[in-house]
N, C-alpha and C positions, 0 to 999 in steps of 0.2 A: 565734502560731498555737498552738492547743491540740493535743490528741492526735488521732490518726486511728484509727478502729476500723472494721472491716468484719464484717458478719454476712450469710452467704449466704441469700437468700430461697429458699424451696423445700426447704431443709434442715430435717429434722424438729426439730432443736435451735435453728433460727434464731429462732423466736418467743421461746424462753427467753433466747437471747443478746441479742435486741433489748430485752427487758424489763430484763435485767441492765444493759445499757448505759444505758438510760433512767434507771435508779435510781442507778448508780454513776459514770458518766462525768462528769468535771468540765465546767463551763460552757465553751463554746468548742470542744468536741469535734466534729469533723466525722464524720458517719456516711456511709459509702460503701456504696451498694448493690452487691452482687456477683452477684446472680442472673442467669444467662444472659449474663454478660459475660466477655470474655477477660481473661487476666492482664495483657496489654499495655494494654487499655483501662482497667482498674482502676488499674494503675500510673501511667498517664498522668494520670488524674484526681487521684490522691494527690500526685504530684510537682508538678503545677500548683498544687494547693491549698496546698502547703507553701512554694511560692516557690523550690523547688530548680531549676526550669527555667521559662522563660516559657510561658505558656498556649498560645501559638501552636505550640509544639513538640509538645504533646500532642494 
């Protein structure tokens, strides 16, 4: 599993963060959308993607 990065949509700097991630993030990096989502929802997606917990838990 590669790295996990999140950039909030709707944030004035999110476009810049997204472009930076596109340019600098290594292959295999999972991008997680955060706009309008709860911390619990984001955490569930990230932990399921990393294999730390089964997907059915999230």
